[in-house]
Residue, then its C-alpha position, 0 to 999 in steps of 0.5 A: x662502701x660509702x654512701x656515695x657509691x651506693x647511691x651512684x650504683x642505685x642510680x645507675x641500676x635505675x638507669x639501666x632499668x629505664x633503658x630496658x623499659x624504653x627499649x621494650x616500648x620501642x620494640x612494641x611501637x615499631x610494628x604498629x607504626x608499620x601496620x598503620x603506614x601499610x594501611x594508609x598506604x593501601x588505602x590511599x592507593x585504592x581510593x585515591x585513583x578512582x577519586x582522582x579518576x572521578x574528578x579528572x573525568x568530571x572536569x572533562x564532562x564525563x561523569x563516573x557513576x560506579x566502578x568495580x574490579x579496578x586494577x592496574x595490571x598491564x594498565x588501568x582495567x575494570x570489571x565493570x564501569x559506568x559513565x555518563x556523557x552528555x546525559x548518554x550513559x555507557x556501561x562497560x564490562x571487562x574494560x581496559x584503558x590503553x594509550x596508543x601513539x600513531x607511528x606515522x603522525x605521532x598522534x596520541x589516542x586513548x582507547x577504552x576496550x570492553x567485551x560488552x558495552x551497554x548504551x543508554x540514549x539521552x532523555x531527549x532521544x528517549x522521549x522522542x521514541x516514546x512519543x512514537x510508541x516505541x520503547x528501546x530496551x537496550x543497545x549493546x556493543x559487543x567487543x567494542x573499541x572506543x577511540x578518544x583523541x582528547x578528553x575535553x569539551x566539545x566531546x568526541x569519540x569514535x568506536x568500532x564493534x563487532x556486533x551491535x544488537x538492540x531490542x525495541x518494543x511497542x510501549x502499548x504492547x500485549x504481554x508476550x508480544x516478541x521484541x523487535x531485534x535489530x542486528x548490526x555487525x562490523x559497526x563503526x560510530x562517530x560521536x560528536x557533542x559540538x554544536x549538538x549531539x550527533x551520531x554517524x556510522x557505518x554498518x557492514x551488514x545486519x538485520x533490521x526488524x520493522x513494525x508498526x509502533x502505533x498499531x498492536x499487534x503488528x507483524x514483524x518484517x525481517x530485512x537483512x541488509x549490507x553496506x549501510x551508513x547512517x547519521x542522526x543529530x539532536x538539534x534544537x529545531x530538528x532532528x535529521x536522520x539519514x540512512x543509506x543501504x547498499x541492498x536489502x533483501x526482504x524475508x517476510x512470507x508473500x502471498x504467492x511467491x511470484x518473484x525469485x527474490x525480493x530485493x532493494x538496492x542502493x536505498x537512501x532514506x532521509x527524515x526530519x522528525x520535527x517535520x516528517x511529512x514535508x522532509x521524508x525522502x526515499x530513493x532507491x535504484x531497485x525496489x522489487x517486492x511482493x505483498x506480504x502474507x501478513x498484514x497489521x489489522x488496520x490495513x485492509x487488504x486489496x482485492x488479490x483476485x482482481x488485478x485491475x482493481x488491485x493495480x489501481x489501489x496499488x497506484x493510489x497507495x504509492x501516490x499517498x505515501x506520507x513523503x515529500x520525495x519518493x523515487x525508484x529507478x526500478x519498481x516491481x510489485x508482484x505482477x502488477x507493476x513491473x520494472x517501473x520508474x516511479x517518482x513522487x513529489x508531494x506539495x510542500x507548504x509555504x509560510x502562508x499555508x498554501x502549497x507551492x504552484x508549478x511555474x508555467x513556462x512558455x509552451x513550446x511544441x515538442x517534436x513528436x518522434x515516435x508513434x507512441x508520442x503521437x498517439x499520446x498527444x491525440x489521447x490528451x487532446x481528446x480528453x481535454x476537449x471531452x472534459x470541457x464538454x462536461x464543464x470540467x475546468x482545468x485547475x492550476x497544478x502545483x509542483x508535486x508530482x507522481x509518475x509511474x513508468x513501466x509495465x503492468x498486469x503480467x503475463x503479456x503486460x501493458x506498457x503503463x504511464x501514470x501521471x499524478x499532478x497535485x492541485x492541492x494537498x488533498x486533491x490531484x489530476x491523474x492521467x493513465x495510459x495502458x498500451x500494448x503492441x496488439x493495438x489494445x490501449x487505454x487513456x484516462x483522466x481523473x480528478x481525485x481527492x485523496x480522502x475518498x476512494x472514488x474520483x470526482x471525475x473520471x473519463x476513459x477512452x480505450x480500444x480493445x479488440x476483445x473485452x474478454x481480457x480486460x473483464x478477466x483482469x478485473x475479476x469480472x469473469x462472468x460478465x458479457x464480453x464484447x469484440x469491438x471494431x471501434x473506440x470505447x469511452x467511459x465517464x463518470x462525473x460526481x453529482x449531488x445526492x438524490x432527494x431520497x438519499x441520506x444527506x451529509x454522509x461521507x463516502x467512507x465509513x469505517x474504511x467502507x464505501x458508504x455513499x456515491x453519486x454519479x452521472x455515468x456514460x458510455x460511448x460505444x461503436x454503433x455495432x459490435x458482437x457480444x458473448x453472453x457467457x453466464x447470461x446466455x439464453x435458452x435457444x430451444x425455440x430457434x432449434x428444430x426438435x430432434x427426439x434422438x438428441x432431445x437432452x442436447x437441444x435442451x442444453x443449447x444456449x443462445x450465447x452470441x448477439x450483436x448490439x446496435x445503438x446510436x453509440x451513447x448511453x447515460x445512467x445515474x448511478x447512486x450508492x447508499x444504504x448498501x445498495x447500487x442503483x442504476x437508472x437510465x438517464x435518457x427519456x428514451x434509448x433505442x437498442x437492438x440485439x441481433x443473432x445471425x445464427x437464428x436470424x432473430x432480433x429484439x428491438x428495445x425502446x427503453x423508457x425506464x431502466x433502474x436496477x439494484x445491486x447486490x442481489x440483482x434486481x432490475x425494473x424495465x419499461x420498454x417498447x419491444x419488437x421481437x422478430x425471428x426468420x423461423x421458430x419451432x415452438x413444439x415438435x413437428x411445428x414451424x412458424x416463419x417470419x414471426x413478429x411480436x410487438x409489445x409494451x412491457x413492464x418487467x421486474x427481475x429479482x431472485x432469479x425470476x422475470x415477471x413481465x406485464x405486456x400490454x397492447x400485444x401484436x403478433x403476426x406470422x407469415x406462415x404457421x405449420x403445426x402438425x404435431x397437434x391432432x386434427x391440424x397435421x395437414x393444415x397450414x396458416x398464412x398471414x396470421x395477425x392477432x392481438x392480445x390486450x394483456x400478457x403475463x410472462x414468467x422466466x425462472x432460472x436456477x441458481x446456477x444460472x444455466x437452465x431457464x423456463x419461460x411461460x406466457x399467460x394471456x390475461x384477456x380474450x384474444x382478437x383474431x385478424 
């Protein structure tokens, strides 16, 4: 073989070897490229969509906070995703994104469906709640469907949820105090960010749990409801909230369960949180509730055993509601107020700080149709003249008013008519009328300051055939009651503190009455019957002694008297240092008490009368004349035409009456004392004698049912 051939073979061999090496190298590199291609493809498909989605959402004002479990089976879905829209955070669980086209309109909408959605309010809303001592723990939407028509600003969306739950807590709550759970079912919500963030929606039914965020601990009050709608907007200068509810059924435990069912219907509530008092409006068709059994500690419960006072406190509380407007077509509060129309409009403040004044139209005489209207007109005219007589000036009134018209004090209720006209934001003029078909009626006028519990002026004209019902409703069951044949009048006018009273001390201290200073007057029929009740006196002297029925005679009481006077009496009434002081204002006042059964009478000419309460203590300085047709001082004795006159200074305290009597004169037409040995056949006629000084002691047991009276002669008697 030639050298050239060998070279060619060698070159060929070398060439084949290189080809074999190249083929082996290509066989190794191809799997690596495939793996690299697959790696970058998977990486691209797993990271690019979230990145693109995040960029696209950001361009629409939606910020993607986090995402997990993202996949594309049957559309875009994720196990959990969190986004922020205008500082409102939404966290979705088991989310799916769906594109739907309306078959009728052809409009395209995008739906985010999630089994659970957590909503976190924007900082502005959270701060507003925190300022009111409320911490919102969560808002959860269950089986929610969020609908978007576009993904660009201004941002809008609507949502439907099977259920919405929220938990609120006092920011100052004690450990372990339960959250106030709110439940809304079948909810539709619309969100709008143009021009301001706003939420509105409807709720088919649910449960609201109310509490007092400023007070801790606070009871919770459950209010199941039906057919509600709401709207709230966070504007630059206002935060208006509106709520309408078809019906509410309060489920709080009540004191007496008087009503078959508590219910509130067609309630509409509106408020601007930037100006709550001047903007708050609450209207309802029916508002039938009872007092809850449990109240927060800051609420002092009214005297529930005293219906009259409780009614007054209820009306006063309604008149002071922190609202611009409160209107109820049918208001019922237990058995105090029944089916009443209630309207409250409080004064608005003008830019100059003054309240709006009522515009006085030219008065025209209204035609009075019913007897009730005629009686009311007469009562108003009489009260105006009485106020004028006491130098009470009539003042301009604002446009604000408070009206209650219905029935009160069941059973056998009265027709109630209350009108409050504000003079300013701090005081008002009140007219109250109670009437009933049996002739009982009451008409009162008063001027009140909202910061104090008692009026500055109070004037009442009444016609009550029997005051027992009236005193019973006031809880004063043990007081004497009168059968009246004519009108009654009571008035009170606030005065300055007396010299011995503390100066510059407010009427209320720690929500308790601390001071009160009044001139008080009564106008009465010149004569009427009085049942003494607890204050009945022993009638032993007027009953003939019967040994067989000695115990019965001992227990008999002088229970009824007739009072005769000039029909007018006035007192200075002052309360301070926890004592009520009542002093007769007149220098002299004559009052007589007559008992027909015993044919006896006592005539009193008071020079001084003053009392302290509680633990009743009284001081009396009076000229007294006592008369009796017959008295029986001892067994088998009789005195006819007994007459006793004295000047008495007496003190009553601790069930003991100590009476010092001077210039005593006793006269008797006939004295028969057969029970005294040696006087069995003796009779005295025309007996008259004087005693310079006597001391009388009357003691009564703690039950007030039995008393004894003894008289001691301090000086030698003079016979005539």
